[in-house]
C-alpha positions as CSV (number, residue, x, y, z in Angstrom):
1,M,142.7,-16.2,95.2
2,N,141.7,-13.6,92.6
3,D,139.3,-14.0,89.6
4,S,141.9,-15.5,87.4
5,G,142.5,-18.4,89.9
6,I,146.0,-17.1,90.9
7,W,146.8,-16.9,94.6
8,R,147.4,-13.3,95.7
9,Q,149.6,-12.5,98.6
10,E,148.0,-10.0,101.1
11,K,149.8,-6.7,101.6
12,G,151.7,-6.1,104.7
13,R,150.9,-3.3,107.2
14,V,153.1,-0.2,107.5
15,Y,153.5,1.2,111.0
16,L,154.5,4.9,111.1
17,V,156.1,4.9,114.5
18,G,157.4,7.9,116.4
19,A,160.8,7.1,118.1
20,G,160.5,10.1,120.4
21,P,163.2,12.8,120.9
22,G,166.1,10.4,121.4
23,D,166.2,9.0,124.9
24,P,165.1,5.4,124.5
25,E,163.2,5.5,127.8
26,L,160.8,8.0,126.2
27,L,159.5,5.4,123.7
28,T,155.8,4.6,124.0
29,V,154.9,1.1,125.2
30,R,153.3,0.5,121.8
31,A,156.5,1.5,119.9
32,H,158.6,-0.7,122.2
33,R,156.3,-3.7,121.6
34,L,156.4,-3.3,117.8
35,L,160.2,-2.9,117.7
36,T,160.9,-5.9,119.8
37,G,158.8,-8.0,117.5
38,A,159.7,-6.4,114.2
39,R,160.7,-8.2,110.9
40,V,161.5,-5.1,108.9
41,V,162.5,-1.6,110.3
42,A,163.2,1.4,108.0
43,Y,164.7,4.1,110.2
44,D,165.7,7.7,110.0
45,E,169.2,9.0,110.7
46,L,168.1,10.6,113.9
47,V,167.1,7.3,115.5
48,G,169.9,6.3,117.8
49,P,171.6,2.9,118.4
50,E,170.0,2.4,121.8
51,I,166.6,2.3,120.1
52,L,167.8,0.2,117.2
53,A,169.2,-2.3,119.7
54,L,165.6,-3.3,120.6
55,V,165.1,-4.8,117.1
56,P,165.6,-8.6,116.9
57,R,168.7,-9.9,115.2
58,S,166.6,-11.6,112.6
59,A,165.0,-8.4,111.4
60,E,166.0,-6.4,108.4
61,L,167.2,-2.9,109.1
62,I,166.9,-0.4,106.3
63,P,168.5,3.1,106.8
64,V,166.3,5.6,105.0
65,G,165.6,9.3,105.3
66,R,167.8,12.4,105.5
67,R,167.9,15.2,108.1
68,K,167.8,18.0,105.6
69,G,168.2,18.7,101.9
70,T,165.8,16.0,100.8
71,C,165.1,16.3,97.1
72,P,161.7,18.0,96.5
73,D,160.9,15.4,93.9
74,A,161.6,12.5,96.3
75,P,158.6,10.1,96.8
76,P,156.7,10.6,100.1
77,I,157.7,7.2,101.4
78,H,160.9,5.2,100.6
79,P,160.5,2.7,97.8
80,L,161.9,-0.2,99.9
81,V,159.1,0.3,102.4
82,L,156.5,0.0,99.7
83,E,158.3,-3.0,98.2
84,R,158.4,-4.9,101.4
85,A,154.7,-4.1,102.2
86,L,153.6,-5.1,98.7
87,D,155.5,-8.4,99.3
88,G,153.3,-9.0,102.3
89,L,155.7,-8.0,105.1
90,D,154.8,-5.8,107.9
91,V,157.2,-2.8,108.0
92,I,158.0,-0.3,110.8
93,R,158.8,3.1,109.4
94,L,160.6,4.5,112.4
95,K,160.9,8.3,112.7
96,G,162.4,10.7,115.2
97,G,159.9,12.5,117.3
98,D,156.3,12.2,116.2
99,P,155.4,11.1,112.6
100,F,152.7,13.8,112.2
101,I,154.8,16.7,113.5
102,F,157.3,17.6,110.7
103,G,157.9,13.9,110.1
104,R,156.3,13.7,106.7
105,G,153.9,11.2,108.2
106,G,150.9,12.9,106.6
107,E,152.4,12.6,103.1
108,E,153.3,9.0,103.7
109,A,149.8,8.1,105.0
110,E,148.3,9.7,101.8
111,Q,150.5,7.5,99.6
112,L,149.8,4.4,101.5
113,T,146.1,5.1,101.3
114,A,146.4,5.6,97.5
115,L,148.1,2.3,97.2
116,R,145.6,0.6,99.5
117,I,148.3,-0.5,101.9
118,P,147.0,-0.7,105.5
119,F,148.9,1.4,108.0
120,E,148.9,2.5,111.6
121,V,150.2,5.7,113.1
122,V,152.0,5.2,116.5
123,P,152.6,8.7,118.0
124,G,155.8,9.6,119.7
125,I,156.9,12.3,122.1
126,S,157.8,15.2,119.8
127,A,161.2,16.8,120.0
128,A,159.7,20.1,121.3
129,L,158.1,18.3,124.2
130,G,161.3,16.3,125.0
131,A,163.5,19.4,124.8
132,A,161.1,21.4,127.1
133,A,161.1,18.6,129.7
134,S,164.8,18.0,129.7
135,T,165.7,21.7,130.0
136,G,162.9,22.8,132.3
137,I,161.4,25.3,129.9
138,P,157.6,25.3,130.1
139,L,156.2,25.8,126.6
140,T,153.1,27.4,128.1
141,H,152.7,29.3,131.4
142,R,149.7,31.2,132.8
143,D,151.9,34.2,133.4
144,A,154.0,34.1,130.3
145,A,152.4,32.3,127.3
146,Q,148.9,31.2,126.6
147,S,149.8,29.6,123.3
148,V,152.6,27.7,121.6
149,S,153.3,27.4,117.9
150,F,155.3,24.6,116.2
151,V,157.0,25.9,113.0
152,T,159.4,24.4,110.6
153,A,162.4,26.5,109.7
154,H,162.5,24.9,106.3
155,V,159.7,25.3,103.8
156,K,159.2,23.7,100.4
157,S,159.7,27.1,98.6
158,D,161.3,30.4,99.3
159,A,158.5,31.6,101.5
160,D,160.1,32.6,104.8
161,D,158.7,36.1,104.7
162,V,155.2,34.7,104.3
163,L,155.8,32.2,107.0
164,A,157.1,34.9,109.4
165,D,154.1,37.1,108.7
166,R,151.8,34.3,109.9
167,I,153.6,33.5,113.1
168,P,151.8,34.9,116.2
169,R,153.3,38.0,117.7
170,T,152.8,36.6,121.2
171,G,153.2,33.2,122.8
172,T,155.9,30.6,122.5
173,I,157.4,29.5,119.1
174,V,159.3,26.3,118.6
175,F,161.3,26.1,115.4
176,Y,162.2,22.6,114.2
177,M,165.4,22.1,112.2
178,G,166.3,25.7,113.0
179,L,170.0,25.8,113.4
180,G,171.0,26.5,109.9
181,T,168.6,29.3,109.4
182,L,168.8,30.8,112.9
183,R,170.3,34.2,112.0
184,R,167.7,34.8,109.3
185,T,164.9,33.5,111.5
186,A,165.8,36.0,114.3
187,E,166.0,38.9,111.8
188,R,162.6,38.0,110.4
189,L,161.0,37.7,113.8
190,I,162.3,41.2,114.8
191,A,161.2,42.7,111.5
192,Y,157.7,41.3,112.1
193,G,157.3,42.6,115.6
194,R,159.1,40.5,118.2
195,G,161.3,42.6,120.4
196,P,165.1,42.2,120.1
197,S,165.3,41.3,123.8
198,T,162.9,38.4,123.5
199,P,164.5,35.4,125.1
200,V,165.7,32.5,122.9
201,A,166.9,29.0,123.7
202,V,168.6,26.7,121.2
203,I,168.7,23.1,122.4
204,A,170.9,20.5,120.6
205,H,170.6,16.8,121.1
206,A,167.6,17.2,123.4
207,T,167.1,14.4,126.0
208,L,170.5,12.7,125.1
209,P,173.6,12.7,127.2
210,T,175.2,15.0,124.6
211,Q,172.5,17.6,125.1
212,R,173.7,21.3,125.0
213,M,171.8,24.6,125.3
214,V,172.5,28.2,124.6
215,I,170.2,31.0,125.9
216,A,170.3,34.6,124.7
217,D,167.9,37.0,123.0
218,L,166.8,37.5,119.4
219,A,169.4,40.2,118.8
220,T,172.4,38.1,119.9
221,I,171.4,34.4,119.7
222,A,172.9,33.7,116.3
223,G,176.3,34.9,117.3
224,E,176.2,33.1,120.7
225,V,175.3,29.8,119.0
226,E,178.1,30.2,116.4
227,A,180.6,30.9,119.2
228,A,179.4,27.9,121.1
229,N,179.7,25.7,118.0
230,L,176.4,24.1,118.8
231,P,175.8,20.8,116.8
232,A,172.8,19.8,114.9
233,P,170.1,18.7,115.3
234,A,168.7,21.6,117.4
235,L,165.4,23.2,118.3
236,V,164.9,26.9,118.7
237,V,162.5,28.1,121.4
238,V,161.4,31.7,121.4
239,G,159.4,33.4,124.1
240,D,159.1,34.7,127.6
241,V,158.6,31.2,129.0
242,I,162.4,30.8,128.9
243,A,162.6,33.2,131.9
244,R,160.4,30.7,133.7
245,R,162.9,27.9,133.2
246,V,163.5,25.6,136.2
247,E,166.3,23.1,136.5
248,P,165.0,19.5,136.4
249,A,166.6,16.7,138.3
250,S,168.9,14.6,136.1
251,R,167.4,11.2,135.4
252,R,170.9,9.9,134.6
253,A,171.8,9.9,138.2
254,E,168.8,8.1,139.5
255,V,168.7,4.4,140.6
256,P,165.5,2.8,139.3
257,L,163.6,0.6,141.6
258,H,162.9,-1.8,138.8
259,R,163.9,-2.0,135.1
260,A,162.3,-4.3,132.7
261,A,164.6,-6.7,130.9
262,T,165.4,-5.8,127.3
263,P,167.2,-7.9,124.6
264,S,170.0,-5.3,124.5
265,T,172.9,-7.7,124.8
266,R,171.9,-9.9,121.8
267,A,170.3,-7.1,119.8
268,T,173.2,-4.7,120.0
269,S,175.5,-6.9,117.9
270,K,172.8,-7.2,115.2
271,A,172.2,-3.5,115.0
272,S,175.7,-2.2,115.4
273,P,176.7,-1.6,111.7
274,Q,173.6,0.4,110.9
275,A,173.3,2.0,114.3
276,G,176.9,3.2,114.2
277,K,176.1,5.0,110.9
278,A,173.0,6.6,112.4
279,Q,175.0,7.7,115.5
280,R,177.8,9.3,113.4
281,A,175.2,11.1,111.2
282,R,173.5,12.5,114.3
283,A,176.7,13.7,115.7
284,R,177.6,15.8,112.6
């Protein structure tokens, strides 16, 4: 009760949850536990139907977020997330990858702090780590790369030359959301000192059954990817570690000794309308 004698409802908690790179088996235990007990889930387009199927049928599913082209003036966090939290509901803000690696989690946390809405960050396996594991590319290697840089291929202003000038001349670089700017990125890297023969791998739909990869060098990668008609979303990995690639065993062929029961049968029917939209958006 406040000073005027009116009952005040407590604010809900917002969970900024990383959904990982796509494969539902790469969810963290904490993320899985939150999703299976959720009341409100606001999810990005890159979150697939298998993960949404974990959400109870009674929960509210809110599709939010865009893969690219978000308006610069858009609020850091979706208004419906704030509305539900201010109404006293706990909300899961579900994001592909990790919230704090090009997931706008930092901006959202700042706004939640300003509004005095309690929040928790649940890390997820970032797309770069998932892509590396599923393709056998070691992002670091004692004989090939002593550093790795995560870089966004999209900046808030036209500052790609400044960005390219700051990228290390050695080590591995991983570009997030890099498919649409691949040709220009390759040109900038060559202009700023990377050799044209530097290996490049472009990985689409990492960790999913639809995963595809093209390997070439900086001089030819854009043309090879265009010829292969590689779909978004995709990661671009640049560096000598690609020559150290090993072929991992396919987990899709293994027979697990034990699999924990999940509410997939009941939850799938609840999530299907929104999940289908997310899956179609991801396939574009």
